[in-house]
KEKOL-606015 format. One record per residue (C-alpha): x, y, z; residue in one letter. Coordinates in steps of 0.2 Angstrom, whole numbers, padded with zeros to 4 digits, always signed. Each point is the difference from the previous one (the first is absolute). Layout:
BEGIN
XYZa...
END
This chain:
BEGIN
+0143+0067-0113m-0012-0015+0004s-0015-0003-0011t-0016-0004+0010v-0015-0007-0009v-0016+0007+0007v-0017-0008-0004f-0016+0010+0003g+0010+0016-0004a-0016+0010-0003t-0009-0006+0015g+0001+0005+0019a+0014-0012+0005q+0010-0001-0016g-0002+0019-0003g+0007+0004+0017s+0015-0011-0003v+0003+0008-0016v-0001+0018+0007n+0012-0004+0014r+0013-0009-0010l+0001+0013-0013l+0007+0011+0013k+0014-0012+0005n+0015+0001-0012p+0004-0018+0005k-0015-0007-0010y-0006-0001-0017k-0019-0004-0002v-0007-0012-0012r-0019+0000-0001a-0010-0014-0007v-0017+0003-0009t-0011-0009-0013r-0002+0017-0009k+0016+0009-0004v-0008+0013-0010n-0013+0005+0013s+0000+0017+0007e+0005-0006+0017s+0015-0010-0008a+0005+0015-0010k-0001+0011+0016k+0012-0013+0009l+0012+0001-0014a+0000+0019+0000s+0006-0002+0018q+0015-0010-0004g-0008-0017+0003v+0004-0015-0012e-0017-0006-0006v-0001-0018-0006v-0014-0011-0006a-0006-0015+0010g-0016-0008+0005d+0000-0010+0017m-0013-0012-0008n+0013-0004-0014d+0014-0010+0008a+0010+0001-0017e-0001+0019+0001s+0008+0001+0017m+0016-0008-0005k+0008+0016-0006h-0006+0012+0012v+0012-0005+0014f+0015+0000-0012k+0015+0008+0008g-0009+0006+0015a+0007-0001+0018e-0017+0002+0009a-0019+0000-0002a-0015+0006+0008f-0015-0012-0004v-0018+0005+0004v-0015-0009-0008t-0018+0006+0000a-0014-0011+0006f-0014+0013+0000w-0002+0005-0018p-0004-0018-0006s-0014-0003+0013i-0014+0007-0012m+0005-0011-0014s+0007-0016+0009l-0008+0000+0017g+0009-0002+0016i+0007-0018-0004t+0005+0005-0018g+0008+0016+0005a+0010-0010+0013g+0005-0014-0012d+0006+0013-0013e+0011+0009+0013e+0008-0016+0006l+0004-0004-0018q+0007+0017-0002q+0012-0002+0015l+0006-0017-0006k+0004+0008-0017n+0009+0014+0007l+0010-0011+0013a+0006-0012-0014l+0006+0014-0011a+0008+0008+0014a+0009-0015+0006q+0007-0003-0017s+0008+0018+0000t+0018-0002+0006p+0003+0018+0004t-0015+0001+0012l+0006+0003+0018k-0016+0005+0009h-0018-0004-0003y-0013+0011+0010v-0017-0007+0000l-0016+0008+0005s-0010-0012+0010t-0012-0001+0014l-0002-0011+0016p-0006-0018-0002a-0017+0002+0008c-0006-0018-0004e+0016-0008+0007v+0001+0011+0014m-0018-0003+0006s+0001-0019-0003g-0013+0002-0014g-0012+0010+0010k+0002+0016-0011f+0003+0000-0018k+0004+0017-0008v+0004-0004-0019p+0009+0016-0004h+0012-0004+0014f+0001-0019-0001d+0003-0002-0018y+0016+0011+0002k+0006-0012+0014q-0004-0015-0011r+0012+0007-0012a+0013+0002+0014v-0002-0018+0004a+0002-0005-0018w+0016+0011-0002m+0008-0008+0015k-0002-0017-0008e+0002+0004-0018h+0012+0015-0001t+0010-0002+0016p+0015+0010-0007d-0011+0015-0003l-0009-0002+0017w+0017+0000+0008a+0002+0018-0005k-0018+0006+0002t-0007+0013+0012t-0019+0001+0003e-0008+0016+0002f-0017+0001+0008w-0010+0016-0003p-0014+0004+0012g-0016+0009-0003w+0002+0015-0012y-0006+0017+0007t-0005+0004-0018s-0013-0014+0000n-0011+0013+0009l+0000+0010-0017a+0001-0014-0013n-0010-0015+0006f-0019+0000+0003a+0001-0014+0012t+0012+0010+0011m-0007+0018-0001k-0008+0012+0012f-0017+0005-0007f-0009+0016+0004e-0018-0004+0007i-0014+0010-0008p-0009+0011+0012g+0013-0001+0013s+0007+0017-0003y+0018-0005-0004g+0001-0017+0009g+0010-0014-0007y-0001-0019+0003l+0013-0014-0002l-0009-0017-0001a+0011-0015-0002l-0002-0019+0004p+0010+0001+0016s-0003+0003+0018k+0002+0018+0006p+0015-0004+0011d+0009-0010-0013a+0018+0005-0004i+0004+0007-0017l+0019-0002-0005p+0003+0016-0011i+0014+0003-0012a-0001+0019+0002g+0005+0008-0016n+0003-0016-0010l+0003+0010-0016e+0015+0008+0009h+0005-0014+0013n+0001-0014-0012c+0015+0007-0010g+0008+0005+0016v-0001-0018+0007i+0005-0008-0016v+0015+0011-0002e+0005-0004+0018g-0002-0019-0004i+0011+0002-0015l+0013+0009+0009n+0000-0013+0014s+0004-0014-0013g+0004-0018+0007p-0004+0006+0018a-0019-0001-0004v+0000-0015-0011f-0014-0012+0006g-0007+0014+0011k-0017+0009-0001v-0003+0019+0002v-0017+0005+0005p-0005+0018-0005l-0011+0004+0015i+0000+0018+0007t-0015+0000+0011d-0011-0014+0008y-0016+0009+0003l-0018-0006+0006k-0013+0004-0014l-0008+0012+0012t+0017+0009+0002d+0001+0001-0019v-0016+0010+0001c+0008+0011+0013g+0015+0004-0011v-0012+0003-0015f-0009+0013+0011e+0016+0009+0006k+0006+0001-0018v-0015+0005-0009t-0010+0009+0013g-0015-0011-0004k-0010-0010+0012r+0002-0019-0003a-0007-0016+0008g+0003-0019-0003y-0012-0014-0003a+0003-0018-0002e-0007-0008-0016m-0004-0018-0001s+0010-0011-0012d-0016-0004-0009e-0003+0019-0003s+0017+0003-0006a-0001-0014-0013a-0018+0006-0005k+0006+0018-0003i+0017-0003-0007f+0000-0017-0007g+0017-0010+0001d+0009+0016+0005f-0011+0001+0016g+0002-0019+0003t+0019+0002-0001e+0000+0016+0011t-0010-0009+0013a+0012-0015+0000a+0015+0011+0003q-0008+0010+0014l-0007-0015+0009r+0017-0008+0000w+0007+0017+0006g-0011-0001+0015e+0010-0014+0007e+0017+0003-0009y+0003+0018+0002s+0019+0003+0003y+0010-0004-0015w+0017+0002+0008d-0004-0014+0012q-0004-0013-0013f+0018-0005-0004e+0011+0009+0012p+0015-0010-0004e-0001+0006-0018r-0007+0017+0002t+0011+0016-0004v-0006+0016+0007t+0001+0018-0007f+0014+0003+0013e+0010-0014-0006q-0001+0006-0018l+0005+0017+0006g-0016+0008-0008v-0011+0004+0015e+0003+0019-0002k-0007+0000-0018d-0016-0009+0003i-0016+0009-0001i-0014-0006+0012g-0019+0000-0002f-0005+0017+0006e+0012+0009-0011a-0005-0011-0015a-0018+0003+0003l+0003+0019+0001t+0009+0000-0017a-0016-0008-0008i-0014+0007+0011k-0008+0010-0015d-0002-0017-0009k-0009-0009+0015v-0013+0013+0004v
END
């Protein structure tokens, strides 16, 4: 039985990986948390997860969490620190976390596979035209790893999760809002053109675990590769169409200015606008690095992936 270290085990991505690997007798799951006595940590332990203490901001605390492990799934969170640190501060924090993790992982002799949740390199790809910090800082960490932890990079697979369907329920910047006096009409207003393509991860909370299990099962065949999790490429107006079909509610789309997004949502709005404006010109993630890209079919997981319409149907009571 191989031990897999999972970061973010109580979040969307890490939680999905935990849930999936717990069903596979090949793997033993070790979750890393800052608070081993929290209710969420206790719940993980009750499910058979090994829970260990560790703080990604503390390099020293990372040295023991990989001990004896054969694989790891690493995800870091940019968004929670925006309120306290701002966009640049949150990015710098995330970059340092990824460096701390890479150094600890490279020093672990048993580690055979490092699965790293990242996102496309918007600034590099666009020649500096677009900067999307919550994408770009992750890619700065990748560049740092290639130079400073080459042995670890040689056994790393990148995972690119697209836009979560659950954003429609959980994030104010991405929600459909019912319009008062419209007799049940809803509006999706985002800083992006109506015909812009949204790369959607379908049911991320299910699909992430499926993909990561497929990556781990593939082993060396996917070292140095990238696996985008995109189930649907939809125009924003078509997103409204699926919303209407699933919920039975009327819905429309309106383009918001970047300035309005920033004024209403602060740094969250600024970052959302940056991502969506980049996406207007760079839409199809599977075409960015075709020589490195691995498909669902190549992983052998295509039949277990849940798309946007089914994902939205599962949470429709939370979005209207």
